[in-house]
C-alpha positions, 0 to 999 in steps of 0.5 A: 329673210324674205320668202319672195322678192315682193315681200320686201314691199310689205316688210317696208310698209309694215316696218315704217308704219310701226316706226320699227328701225330694227325690223326695217334694217332686217330687210337688208344684208349686213353690207347693204347699200342704201341711197335716200331721196336726197342722195345720202348713201349708207353702206351697211345695215347698221347705218340704215337702221340708225338713219331710219331710227333718227327719221322716225323720231325727228322727221317722220314721227307718227308718219304712215307710208303706203306702198304701191303694187310692186313691179318685179324682175327676177334675173337668173333665179338669184337676183331680183329688182322690185320697184314700187311707188309710195305715198307718205303722210305725217312728215314734220318740219324741223320746228314740228309743223305738219308737212304735205304728203309726198310721193316717190318710187323705191327700187330694191335689189335683192339676192337669193340666199339659201334661206330666202331673199335679202335686200342688197341695195335700195334707192329711193326717189321723190316724185316731183310733179311737173318737173323733169330734172334739177338745175343748179344756178347761183348757189341754189337748186330748183326743179324745172321742166324743158317741155310738157311732162308726159 
């Protein structure tokens, strides 16, 4: 359990940088929901743990994530949203070649329980500079923009 909602950001960063899927999963309720950057949707703590354990060994070995200053909204004293930008370095391709750094935004939804705060849902989104949306055409997906991005 977390003492304050914003502690989820420190917990995520520390767990990720230690490649500790168990510690990362402990940030979540048993029945938590998690949507990753490509829309894979996991429905409980164990799926979240297993998916990140795989990621730490095959996609992000030795990677580091830096979480930004969180934006927090507490609702009724029993729920909170916590959003934070992130920057990740150290991802590898399927053949093990280094990939470029990535950035995104994390949204965590937390619930206050008797012994602290716990994440009940999370959604992770990549930031794709210079784009506004995706478009599907002729069996492919591209990022596009219709007007200059602010």
